[in-house]
Every structure is written in C-alpha cells, then in structure tokens.
C-alpha positions as a Markdown table, in Angstrom:
| # | Residue | x | y | z |
|---|---|---|---|---|
| 1 | Unk | -18.8 | -15.6 | -3.1 |
| 2 | Unk | -19.1 | -15.6 | -6.9 |
| 3 | Unk | -16.9 | -17.6 | -9.1 |
| 4 | Unk | -15.2 | -14.5 | -10.5 |
| 5 | Unk | -14.3 | -13.3 | -7.0 |
| 6 | Unk | -13.0 | -16.7 | -6.1 |
| 7 | Unk | -10.8 | -16.6 | -9.2 |
| 8 | Unk | -9.5 | -13.1 | -8.3 |
| 9 | Unk | -8.8 | -14.2 | -4.7 |
| 10 | Unk | -6.9 | -17.2 | -6.0 |
| 11 | Unk | -4.8 | -15.1 | -8.3 |
| 12 | Unk | -4.1 | -12.6 | -5.5 |
| 13 | Unk | -3.0 | -15.3 | -3.1 |
| 14 | Unk | -0.8 | -16.9 | -5.6 |
| 15 | Unk | 0.6 | -13.5 | -6.6 |
| 16 | Unk | 1.9 | -12.6 | -3.2 |
| 17 | Unk | 5.6 | -11.8 | -3.4 |
| 18 | Unk | 8.1 | -10.6 | -0.9 |
| 19 | Unk | 8.2 | -6.8 | -0.6 |
| 20 | Unk | 11.9 | -6.8 | -1.4 |
| 21 | Unk | 11.1 | -8.3 | -4.8 |
| 22 | Unk | 8.1 | -6.1 | -5.6 |
| 23 | Unk | 9.3 | -2.7 | -4.5 |
| 24 | Unk | 12.8 | -2.0 | -6.1 |
| 25 | Unk | 12.7 | 0.1 | -9.3 |
| 26 | Unk | 9.6 | 2.3 | -8.8 |
| 27 | Unk | 11.6 | 5.5 | -8.0 |
| 28 | Unk | 13.8 | 7.9 | -9.8 |
| 29 | Unk | 17.4 | 9.0 | -9.3 |
| 30 | Unk | 19.5 | 12.2 | -9.7 |
| 31 | Unk | 23.0 | 12.1 | -11.0 |
| 32 | Unk | 25.3 | 13.1 | -14.0 |
| 33 | Unk | 23.0 | 11.5 | -16.6 |
| 34 | Unk | 19.8 | 13.2 | -15.2 |
| 35 | Unk | 21.1 | 16.7 | -16.0 |
| 36 | Unk | 21.9 | 15.8 | -19.7 |
| 37 | Unk | 18.8 | 13.8 | -20.4 |
| 38 | Unk | 16.3 | 16.2 | -18.9 |
| 39 | Unk | 17.4 | 19.0 | -21.3 |
| 40 | Unk | 15.7 | 17.1 | -24.1 |
| 41 | Unk | 12.3 | 15.5 | -24.4 |
| 42 | Unk | 11.4 | 12.3 | -22.8 |
| 43 | Unk | 11.4 | 9.1 | -25.0 |
| 44 | Unk | 8.1 | 7.9 | -26.1 |
| 45 | Unk | 6.1 | 5.6 | -23.8 |
| 46 | Unk | 6.7 | 2.6 | -26.1 |
| 47 | Unk | 10.5 | 3.1 | -25.9 |
| 48 | Unk | 10.3 | 3.1 | -22.1 |
| 49 | Unk | 8.0 | 0.0 | -22.0 |
| 50 | Unk | 10.3 | -2.0 | -24.3 |
| 51 | Unk | 13.6 | -0.5 | -22.9 |
| 52 | Unk | 14.8 | 0.9 | -26.2 |
| 53 | Unk | 16.4 | 4.1 | -25.0 |
| 54 | Unk | 19.8 | 5.3 | -24.1 |
| 55 | Unk | 20.6 | 3.6 | -20.8 |
| 56 | Unk | 23.8 | 2.2 | -19.2 |
| 57 | Unk | 24.9 | -1.3 | -18.7 |
| 58 | Unk | 26.3 | -2.8 | -15.4 |
| 59 | Unk | 29.9 | -2.6 | -16.9 |
| 60 | Unk | 29.4 | 1.2 | -17.0 |
| 61 | Unk | 28.3 | 1.5 | -13.4 |
| 62 | Unk | 31.3 | -0.6 | -12.3 |
| 63 | Unk | 33.6 | 1.7 | -14.3 |
| 64 | Unk | 31.9 | 4.7 | -12.7 |
| 65 | Unk | 32.6 | 3.5 | -9.2 |
| 66 | Unk | 36.3 | 3.5 | -9.9 |
| 67 | Unk | 36.2 | 6.7 | -11.9 |
| 68 | Unk | 34.3 | 8.7 | -9.3 |
| 69 | Unk | 36.3 | 7.4 | -6.4 |
| 70 | Unk | 39.4 | 8.6 | -8.1 |
| 71 | Unk | 37.8 | 12.0 | -8.9 |
| 72 | Unk | 36.6 | 12.4 | -5.4 |
| 73 | Unk | 40.2 | 11.7 | -4.1 |
| 74 | Unk | 41.5 | 14.4 | -6.4 |
| 75 | Unk | 38.7 | 16.9 | -5.8 |
| 76 | Unk | 37.0 | 16.2 | -2.4 |
| 77 | Unk | 35.0 | 19.4 | -2.5 |
| 78 | Unk | 33.0 | 18.3 | -5.6 |
| 79 | Unk | 29.9 | 16.9 | -3.7 |
| 80 | Unk | 28.2 | 15.9 | -7.0 |
| 81 | Unk | 30.5 | 13.0 | -7.2 |
| 82 | Unk | 28.8 | 11.5 | -4.1 |
| 83 | Unk | 25.5 | 11.4 | -6.1 |
| 84 | Unk | 27.3 | 9.6 | -9.0 |
| 85 | Unk | 28.9 | 7.1 | -6.7 |
| 86 | Unk | 25.7 | 6.4 | -4.8 |
| 87 | Unk | 23.6 | 6.0 | -7.9 |
| 88 | Unk | 26.1 | 3.6 | -9.3 |
| 89 | Unk | 25.9 | 1.5 | -6.1 |
| 90 | Unk | 22.1 | 1.6 | -6.3 |
| 91 | Unk | 22.1 | 0.6 | -10.0 |
| 92 | Unk | 24.3 | -2.5 | -9.1 |
| 93 | Unk | 21.9 | -3.5 | -6.4 |
| 94 | Unk | 24.0 | -2.4 | -3.5 |
| 95 | Unk | 21.3 | -0.2 | -1.9 |
| 96 | Unk | 22.9 | -0.1 | 1.6 |
| 97 | Unk | 26.2 | 1.1 | 0.2 |
| 98 | Unk | 24.3 | 3.7 | -1.8 |
| 99 | Unk | 22.6 | 5.0 | 1.4 |
| 100 | Unk | 25.9 | 5.1 | 3.3 |
| 101 | Unk | 27.6 | 7.0 | 0.5 |
| 102 | Unk | 24.9 | 9.7 | 0.1 |
| 103 | Unk | 24.9 | 10.1 | 3.9 |
| 104 | Unk | 28.5 | 11.1 | 3.7 |
| 105 | Unk | 27.5 | 13.9 | 1.4 |
| 106 | Unk | 24.7 | 14.9 | 3.8 |
| 107 | Unk | 27.2 | 15.1 | 6.6 |
| 108 | Unk | 29.4 | 17.4 | 4.6 |
| 109 | Unk | 26.6 | 19.7 | 3.4 |
| 110 | Unk | 23.1 | 19.0 | 4.8 |
| 111 | Unk | 19.8 | 20.0 | 3.3 |
| 112 | Unk | 20.4 | 19.6 | -0.5 |
| 113 | Unk | 17.5 | 18.7 | -2.7 |
| 114 | Unk | 19.5 | 16.1 | -4.7 |
| 115 | Unk | 20.7 | 14.4 | -1.5 |
| 116 | Unk | 17.1 | 13.9 | -0.2 |
| 117 | Unk | 15.7 | 12.9 | -3.6 |
| 118 | Unk | 18.4 | 10.2 | -3.9 |
| 119 | Unk | 18.2 | 9.1 | -0.3 |
| 120 | Unk | 14.5 | 8.6 | -0.5 |
| 121 | Unk | 14.9 | 6.6 | -3.7 |
| 122 | Unk | 17.6 | 4.4 | -2.2 |
| 123 | Unk | 15.4 | 3.6 | 0.8 |
| 124 | Unk | 12.5 | 2.8 | -1.5 |
| 125 | Unk | 14.7 | 0.4 | -3.6 |
| 126 | Unk | 15.9 | -1.2 | -0.4 |
| 127 | Unk | 12.3 | -1.8 | 0.7 |
| 128 | Unk | 12.2 | 0.9 | 3.4 |
| 129 | Unk | 9.1 | 2.5 | 2.0 |
| 130 | Unk | 8.0 | 4.6 | 5.0 |
| 131 | Unk | 11.6 | 6.0 | 5.5 |
| 132 | Unk | 11.8 | 6.7 | 1.7 |
| 133 | Unk | 8.7 | 8.7 | 1.8 |
| 134 | Unk | 10.1 | 10.9 | 4.5 |
| 135 | Unk | 13.1 | 11.9 | 2.4 |
| 136 | Unk | 11.0 | 12.4 | -0.7 |
| 137 | Unk | 8.9 | 14.8 | 1.3 |
| 138 | Unk | 11.9 | 16.7 | 2.2 |
| 139 | Unk | 13.0 | 16.9 | -1.4 |
| 140 | Unk | 9.5 | 18.1 | -2.5 |
| 141 | Unk | 9.6 | 20.8 | 0.2 |
| 142 | Unk | 12.9 | 22.1 | -1.1 |
| 143 | Unk | 12.0 | 21.9 | -4.8 |
| 144 | Unk | 8.5 | 20.8 | -5.7 |
| 145 | Unk | 9.0 | 21.5 | -9.4 |
| 146 | Unk | 12.3 | 19.5 | -9.8 |
| 147 | Unk | 12.2 | 16.5 | -12.2 |
| 148 | Unk | 9.0 | 18.2 | -13.6 |
| 149 | Unk | 7.3 | 17.5 | -10.3 |
| 150 | Unk | 8.1 | 13.8 | -10.6 |
| 151 | Unk | 8.7 | 13.3 | -6.8 |
| 152 | Unk | 5.0 | 14.1 | -6.2 |
| 153 | Unk | 4.0 | 11.1 | -8.2 |
| 154 | Unk | 6.8 | 9.0 | -6.9 |
| 155 | Unk | 5.3 | 9.5 | -3.5 |
| 156 | Unk | 1.9 | 8.6 | -4.7 |
| 157 | Unk | 3.2 | 5.4 | -6.2 |
| 158 | Unk | 4.8 | 4.4 | -2.8 |
| 159 | Unk | 1.6 | 5.4 | -0.9 |
| 160 | Unk | -0.4 | 3.3 | -3.3 |
| 161 | Unk | 1.9 | 0.3 | -2.8 |
| 162 | Unk | 1.7 | 0.7 | 1.0 |
| 163 | Unk | -2.1 | 0.8 | 0.8 |
| 164 | Unk | -2.0 | -2.5 | -1.1 |
| 165 | Unk | 0.5 | -4.2 | 1.2 |
| 166 | Unk | -0.6 | -6.9 | 3.4 |
| 167 | Unk | 1.5 | -8.3 | 6.2 |
| 168 | Unk | 4.6 | -6.8 | 4.8 |
| 169 | Unk | 4.0 | -8.2 | 1.4 |
| 170 | Unk | 2.7 | -6.9 | -1.9 |
| 171 | Unk | 0.1 | -8.6 | -4.0 |
| 172 | Unk | 0.6 | -8.3 | -7.7 |
| 173 | Unk | -1.3 | -7.1 | -9.7 |
| 174 | Unk | -1.9 | -4.3 | -7.3 |
| 175 | Unk | -5.4 | -3.9 | -8.7 |
| 176 | Unk | -6.7 | -7.4 | -9.3 |
| 177 | Unk | -10.4 | -6.6 | -10.2 |
| 178 | Unk | -11.4 | -5.4 | -13.6 |
| 179 | Unk | -14.1 | -2.7 | -13.7 |
| 180 | Unk | -14.7 | -1.8 | -17.4 |
| 181 | Unk | -15.4 | 1.8 | -18.1 |
| 182 | Unk | -14.5 | 2.8 | -14.6 |
| 183 | Unk | -11.4 | 4.6 | -13.4 |
| 184 | Unk | -9.6 | 2.1 | -11.3 |
| 185 | Unk | -6.3 | 1.2 | -9.8 |
| 186 | Unk | -3.5 | 3.8 | -9.6 |
| 187 | Unk | -5.5 | 6.2 | -11.8 |
| 188 | Unk | -8.3 | 6.3 | -9.3 |
| 189 | Unk | -5.8 | 6.6 | -6.4 |
| 190 | Unk | -4.1 | 9.6 | -8.1 |
| 191 | Unk | -7.5 | 11.4 | -8.7 |
| 192 | Unk | -8.7 | 10.7 | -5.2 |
| 193 | Unk | -5.5 | 12.1 | -3.7 |
| 194 | Unk | -4.9 | 15.0 | -6.0 |
| 195 | Unk | -8.5 | 16.1 | -6.8 |
| 196 | Unk | -10.7 | 15.1 | -3.8 |
| 197 | Unk | -14.4 | 16.1 | -3.9 |
| 198 | Unk | -17.4 | 15.6 | -6.2 |
| 199 | Unk | -17.3 | 18.9 | -8.3 |
| 200 | Unk | -14.2 | 18.2 | -10.4 |
| 201 | Unk | -14.4 | 18.8 | -14.1 |
| 202 | Unk | -13.5 | 16.2 | -16.6 |
| 203 | Unk | -10.8 | 18.5 | -18.0 |
| 204 | Unk | -9.2 | 18.7 | -14.6 |
| 205 | Unk | -9.1 | 15.0 | -14.2 |
| 206 | Unk | -7.7 | 14.6 | -17.7 |
| 207 | Unk | -4.9 | 17.1 | -17.0 |
| 208 | Unk | -4.1 | 15.4 | -13.7 |
| 209 | Unk | -3.9 | 11.9 | -15.3 |
| 210 | Unk | -1.6 | 13.4 | -18.0 |
| 211 | Unk | 0.7 | 14.8 | -15.3 |
| 212 | Unk | 0.7 | 11.5 | -13.4 |
| 213 | Unk | 1.6 | 9.6 | -16.7 |
| 214 | Unk | 4.4 | 11.9 | -17.3 |
| 215 | Unk | 5.6 | 11.4 | -13.7 |
| 216 | Unk | 5.5 | 7.6 | -14.0 |
| 217 | Unk | 7.3 | 7.7 | -17.4 |
| 218 | Unk | 10.0 | 9.8 | -15.8 |
| 219 | Unk | 10.3 | 7.3 | -12.9 |
| 220 | Unk | 10.8 | 4.6 | -15.5 |
| 221 | Unk | 13.4 | 6.6 | -17.4 |
| 222 | Unk | 15.4 | 7.5 | -14.2 |
| 223 | Unk | 14.6 | 4.4 | -12.2 |
| 224 | Unk | 13.8 | 0.9 | -13.5 |
| 225 | Unk | 11.8 | 0.8 | -16.8 |
| 226 | Unk | 10.9 | -2.9 | -16.3 |
| 227 | Unk | 9.5 | -2.5 | -12.8 |
| 228 | Unk | 6.1 | -4.4 | -12.8 |
| 229 | Unk | 4.8 | -1.9 | -10.3 |
| 230 | Unk | 5.5 | 1.1 | -12.5 |
| 231 | Unk | 4.3 | -0.8 | -15.6 |
| 232 | Unk | 1.0 | -1.6 | -13.9 |
| 233 | Unk | 0.6 | 2.0 | -12.7 |
| 234 | Unk | 1.3 | 3.2 | -16.3 |
| 235 | Unk | -1.2 | 0.9 | -17.7 |
| 236 | Unk | -3.8 | 2.1 | -15.2 |
| 237 | Unk | -3.2 | 5.7 | -16.1 |
| 238 | Unk | -3.4 | 5.0 | -19.9 |
| 239 | Unk | -6.9 | 3.6 | -19.5 |
| 240 | Unk | -7.9 | 6.0 | -16.8 |
| 241 | Unk | -10.1 | 8.1 | -19.1 |
| 242 | Unk | -12.3 | 6.4 | -21.7 |
| 243 | Unk | -12.4 | 9.4 | -23.9 |
| 244 | Unk | -8.7 | 10.1 | -23.9 |
| 245 | Unk | -6.7 | 7.0 | -23.5 |
| 246 | Unk | -4.1 | 4.8 | -25.1 |
| 247 | Unk | -5.3 | 1.3 | -24.8 |
| 248 | Unk | -2.7 | -0.4 | -27.0 |
| 249 | Unk | 0.1 | 1.1 | -25.1 |
| 250 | Unk | -1.6 | 0.2 | -21.9 |
| 251 | Unk | -1.9 | -3.4 | -23.1 |
| 252 | Unk | 1.8 | -3.4 | -23.9 |
| 253 | Unk | 2.6 | -2.2 | -20.4 |
| 254 | Unk | 0.5 | -5.0 | -18.8 |
| 255 | Unk | 2.1 | -7.6 | -21.1 |
| 256 | Unk | 5.6 | -6.3 | -20.1 |
| 257 | Unk | 4.6 | -6.4 | -16.4 |
| 258 | Unk | 3.6 | -10.1 | -17.0 |
| 259 | Unk | 7.0 | -10.8 | -18.4 |
| 260 | Unk | 8.8 | -9.5 | -15.2 |
| 261 | Unk | 7.1 | -11.7 | -12.6 |
| 262 | Unk | 7.9 | -15.3 | -11.8 |
| 263 | Unk | 4.5 | -16.6 | -10.7 |
| 264 | Unk | 2.3 | -18.0 | -13.5 |
| 265 | Unk | -0.9 | -16.9 | -11.9 |
| 266 | Unk | 0.4 | -13.4 | -11.6 |
| 267 | Unk | 1.5 | -13.4 | -15.3 |
| 268 | Unk | -2.0 | -14.6 | -16.3 |
| 269 | Unk | -3.6 | -11.8 | -14.2 |
| 270 | Unk | -1.6 | -9.2 | -16.0 |
| 271 | Unk | -2.5 | -10.7 | -19.3 |
| 272 | Unk | -6.2 | -10.4 | -18.5 |
| 273 | Unk | -5.6 | -6.8 | -17.7 |
| 274 | Unk | -4.0 | -6.5 | -21.2 |
| 275 | Unk | -6.9 | -8.2 | -22.8 |
| 276 | Unk | -9.4 | -6.0 | -21.0 |
| 277 | Unk | -7.5 | -2.9 | -22.2 |
| 278 | Unk | -8.0 | -4.0 | -25.8 |
| 279 | Unk | -11.7 | -4.4 | -25.6 |
| 280 | Unk | -13.4 | -2.6 | -28.5 |
| 281 | Unk | -10.0 | -2.0 | -30.2 |
| 282 | Unk | -10.2 | -2.8 | -33.9 |
| 283 | Unk | -7.5 | -4.0 | -36.2 |
| 284 | Unk | -8.0 | -1.2 | -38.7 |
| 285 | Unk | -10.1 | 2.0 | -38.7 |
| 286 | Unk | -13.4 | 1.5 | -40.4 |
| 287 | Unk | -13.8 | -2.1 | -39.4 |
| 288 | Unk | -15.5 | -3.9 | -36.6 |
| 289 | Unk | -12.9 | -6.8 | -36.4 |
| 290 | Unk | -11.6 | -6.6 | -32.9 |
| 291 | Unk | -7.8 | -6.6 | -32.2 |
| 292 | Unk | -6.9 | -9.8 | -30.3 |
| 293 | Unk | -4.4 | -10.0 | -27.6 |
| 294 | Unk | -2.4 | -12.6 | -29.7 |
| 295 | Unk | -2.1 | -10.2 | -32.6 |
| 296 | Unk | -0.9 | -7.3 | -30.5 |
| 297 | Unk | 1.5 | -9.6 | -28.6 |
| 298 | Unk | 3.1 | -10.7 | -31.8 |
| 299 | Unk | 3.8 | -7.1 | -32.7 |
| 300 | Unk | 5.0 | -6.4 | -29.2 |
| 301 | Unk | 7.4 | -9.4 | -29.1 |
| 302 | Unk | 9.0 | -7.9 | -32.3 |
| 303 | Unk | 9.3 | -4.5 | -30.6 |
| 304 | Unk | 10.8 | -6.1 | -27.5 |
| 305 | Unk | 13.3 | -8.1 | -29.6 |
| 306 | Unk | 14.3 | -4.8 | -31.4 |
| 307 | Unk | 14.9 | -3.2 | -28.0 |
| 308 | Unk | 16.9 | -6.1 | -26.7 |
| 309 | Unk | 19.1 | -6.0 | -29.8 |
| 310 | Unk | 19.5 | -2.2 | -29.3 |
| 311 | Unk | 20.6 | -2.6 | -25.7 |
| 312 | Unk | 23.1 | -5.3 | -26.6 |
| 313 | Unk | 24.8 | -2.6 | -28.8 |
| 314 | Unk | 25.0 | -0.4 | -25.7 |
| 315 | Unk | 26.5 | -3.2 | -23.6 |
| 316 | Unk | 29.1 | -4.0 | -26.2 |
| 317 | Unk | 30.0 | -0.4 | -26.8 |
| 318 | Unk | 30.5 | 0.3 | -23.0 |
| 319 | Unk | 32.4 | -2.8 | -22.4 |
| 320 | Unk | 34.8 | -1.9 | -25.2 |
| 321 | Unk | 35.3 | 1.6 | -24.0 |
| 322 | Unk | 36.0 | 0.3 | -20.5 |
| 323 | Unk | 38.6 | -2.1 | -22.0 |
| 324 | Unk | 40.2 | 0.7 | -24.0 |
| 325 | Unk | 40.4 | 3.0 | -20.9 |
| 326 | Unk | 38.2 | 5.6 | -22.6 |
| 327 | Unk | 36.1 | 8.3 | -20.8 |
| 328 | Unk | 32.9 | 6.2 | -21.0 |
| 329 | Unk | 30.7 | 9.2 | -20.1 |
| 330 | Unk | 32.0 | 11.2 | -23.0 |
| 331 | Unk | 31.9 | 8.3 | -25.4 |
| 332 | Unk | 28.4 | 7.4 | -24.4 |
| 333 | Unk | 27.3 | 11.1 | -24.8 |
| 334 | Unk | 28.8 | 11.4 | -28.3 |
| 335 | Unk | 27.4 | 8.1 | -29.6 |
| 336 | Unk | 24.0 | 7.9 | -28.0 |
| 337 | Unk | 23.1 | 11.5 | -26.9 |
| 338 | Unk | 23.7 | 13.4 | -30.1 |
| 339 | Unk | 20.2 | 14.7 | -31.2 |
| 340 | Unk | 16.9 | 15.4 | -29.6 |
| 341 | Unk | 15.6 | 12.0 | -30.7 |
| 342 | Unk | 18.8 | 10.0 | -30.0 |
| 343 | Unk | 19.3 | 11.6 | -26.6 |
| 344 | Unk | 16.3 | 9.6 | -25.5 |
| 345 | Unk | 15.7 | 6.6 | -27.7 |
| 346 | Unk | 18.9 | 5.7 | -29.4 |
| 347 | Unk | 17.4 | 4.3 | -32.6 |
| 348 | Unk | 14.3 | 6.5 | -32.3 |
| 349 | Unk | 11.5 | 4.1 | -31.3 |
| 350 | Unk | 8.4 | 6.2 | -30.8 |
| 351 | Unk | 4.7 | 5.6 | -30.0 |
| 352 | Unk | 3.9 | 5.2 | -33.6 |
| 353 | Unk | 4.2 | 1.4 | -33.4 |
| 354 | Unk | 0.6 | 0.0 | -33.4 |
| 355 | Unk | -0.8 | 3.5 | -34.0 |
| 356 | Unk | -2.7 | 5.6 | -31.6 |
| 357 | Unk | -5.2 | 3.8 | -29.4 |
| 358 | Unk | -8.7 | 4.8 | -30.4 |
| 359 | Unk | -11.8 | 3.2 | -28.9 |
| 360 | Unk | -14.0 | 1.1 | -31.2 |
| 361 | Unk | -16.7 | 3.8 | -31.4 |
| 362 | Unk | -14.3 | 6.6 | -32.3 |
| 363 | Unk | -12.2 | 4.5 | -34.7 |
| 364 | Unk | -15.0 | 4.1 | -37.2 |
| 365 | Unk | -14.8 | 6.1 | -40.4 |
| 366 | Unk | -17.9 | 7.4 | -42.2 |
| 367 | Unk | -17.8 | 4.2 | -44.2 |
| 368 | Unk | -17.8 | 2.2 | -41.0 |
| 369 | Unk | -20.6 | 4.3 | -39.6 |
| 370 | Unk | -22.6 | 3.7 | -42.8 |
| 371 | Unk | -22.2 | 0.0 | -42.4 |
| 372 | Unk | -23.8 | 0.3 | -39.0 |
| 373 | Unk | -26.5 | 2.8 | -40.0 |
| 374 | Unk | -27.8 | 1.0 | -43.1 |
| 375 | Unk | -29.2 | -2.0 | -41.3 |
| 376 | Unk | -30.8 | 0.3 | -38.8 |
| 377 | Unk | -32.4 | 2.4 | -41.5 |
| 378 | Unk | -33.7 | -0.7 | -43.2 |
| 379 | Unk | -35.3 | -1.9 | -40.0 |
| 380 | Unk | -36.9 | 1.5 | -39.4 |
| 381 | Unk | -38.2 | 1.8 | -42.9 |
| 382 | Unk | -39.4 | -1.8 | -43.0 |
| 383 | Unk | -41.2 | -1.4 | -39.6 |
| 384 | Unk | -42.9 | 1.8 | -40.9 |
| 385 | Unk | -44.0 | -0.1 | -44.1 |
| 386 | Unk | -45.4 | -2.9 | -42.0 |
| 387 | Unk | -47.2 | -0.5 | -39.8 |
| 388 | Unk | -48.8 | 1.3 | -42.8 |
| 389 | Unk | -49.8 | -2.0 | -44.4 |
| 390 | Unk | -51.5 | -3.2 | -41.2 |
| 391 | Unk | -53.2 | 0.1 | -40.7 |
| 392 | Unk | -54.4 | 0.1 | -44.3 |
| 393 | Unk | -55.7 | -3.5 | -44.0 |
| 394 | Unk | -57.6 | -2.6 | -40.9 |
C-alpha cells in the first residue's frame, strides 16, 4: 500500500463519526417560510455557505411552538399548522416530537405531499435514513416538481451517504481520495444515477450538475446550511466539470465543512480538498501567481465574520419581538423579506466575493498569453537559427 493510501486510510479511520452526528441537516423542510421564500430567487451560494441569509433563531421556533399550538386550538381544521409545529420541533432538535406531530396530520388527512416531504426529512434528521427515503419517494410520486425538484436530489444525497456508511457510521469526508481533473464524489454519484451509460453529451452532464447544485443549495436553505455533508456535496458539484466550475466557492464549501467537524484529522482532510480545488487558480487575471489557501481563507474568515454579525442582528430582533409580544412572523417578513434580494440574503451577500472561479488556463488575458508565448517563440526561432548555422557550416 502506498504512503498516500495509508494517509487516506488513517484520515478515514480518524474521521469516523456516529451516524447521528453526521446525518442531521442534509434535508429540506416545508412550512410557512417555504412558501414565502420560494417566490423569490435563491440566495447566492456564498450566502448559504457563510450563513448570511434570512433565517430564524431558536427563540423564534420556541415562540412558534406556543403560537401554532394556540392557533391550532382555535382553528383545528387548519392542517398547515401541523407542518409549522413539526418543523419548529425539528429545528429545535426534537425530531421524535416532530415525527409524532406530523403523523397527527397524516391521521387526519392522509396522502398529502407536504406531510410526506416533512416526514421523510424528520426521519433523515433523526438518523432513520432508510425510512426517510421511503417517505421522500412518496412525496416525489405525488409532486416530482415541488421544491424545484429538490426531493430528487435530497434522495440522492441520502443514497450517497448510505453507500459510504460502514457499520452504521459515516466516514467524513465522504470522498477521501483526490482525483484531479476527474469527476468524483457526489458529482460522479449524481451523474451515474441520473445519466447512466456511455453516450452522454457534455452538455447533458453540465445541465444535470447544475440541477443538482441548485437542489443542494435548496437543501441548505431549507435544511441546515452548515451541514458538513451538504457542504461537501456542494463542493464536489462545483468542481464536477473542469470547463464550467466554481473552484473558489468550492474551496469555501470545503473550508466551512472543516469548521463544522470536531476531529482534527477530518478538518485537515477537508482543508486538503479545499487546497486541491484551488489548484491553478490565480490571484488576478493575467498572472501566473497561484492563489494560496491561506489567502482565500483570510477572505473567507472575513465573510464568515460578516455573516455571524448579520445573524446576531436576527437573533436580537427576534428576541425583542418575542419579548414585546409581537407577531414575529409578520415582523420578520417586514424587516428581512422586503425585496428580491433581502428576501434571501438580508444584507445582500452574493457570489461576487472573490470573483468568479476561472481555471488558470482560462483566466489568462492576452497579455498573460503573450508572456507565455514569447519564450516559446524565442526558443523556436533560436532553434531554427542554430539548425541553419549547423547546416551552413556542414
């Protein structure tokens, strides 16, 4: 066994975590907020990676429990209140109570898409992956296009995790090996599942990876944005096509995943994935100076701090509204969901930070190309001159 394989094996062994720790968060929910937010565009990938988008605090979900219980007592025929209640329990980590609550709704009116979508998600968050898939399948059967088809990719993520699971545990990173210039990890899994066969066009693969990326971003928006599983899957998708990728965002996703895991070996493995994603990235167009992980991480740390500061504003605002006895849903909507940008990002963080990811070859300007061509031309001309001189002397 080579040294590199031994190192990978050591990282994998040290990176084993309990399934209950690894699985929560890589699913999406359906409730009051979903309907409002899906009417406008998704936040940028960077906003989701850093967490700088309009999302609720635990204080809100505790308030929602009391509010929806009272509303349900006043209006027991409004079954959507069960979804709101169950999602609140799930967000507070009470997955079993979330399941019990949504089953009450199922007993009253069976066969609803929203019920099965939520029930599948709650089981996934509770670590019951196989059972969760069964309910996700029921939701897809009823409405395959809901959530922009996101359940399809939610199912693929769960399948991928199950494939990587060993003895009831998950090894993080899910894809430990680094194969440069090859489609690996979740990106390869998606293509193998969705586009089997040899005669698949590059355009079809690119379109499928784009759909999967949108699906994972949606899961982050309506599930847990800081799930290391989702962040890793997102990073895999963003480097899934060498010609159309976003390596700097992929590196950020891997760095954020590294910050969500307790084991040092696992953190280092994710950092290696981030470093690999940055290969042949330059600091500026037209230069050959490669962008280092340390340079990008310094920028990313600033972005994360900005996101943390933003979320603290949300926490403070919601705590104040609860204390004042306000309608927190309405107050939140008026303050944070007031425009197409604010509906998603709050302060409008977009993918602009760090600029678009362009591979080294494609980032060169004509000036940069000239810098590379001039030495080559000199060598060719010089070689031709030497050849002529030798031939003449002969």
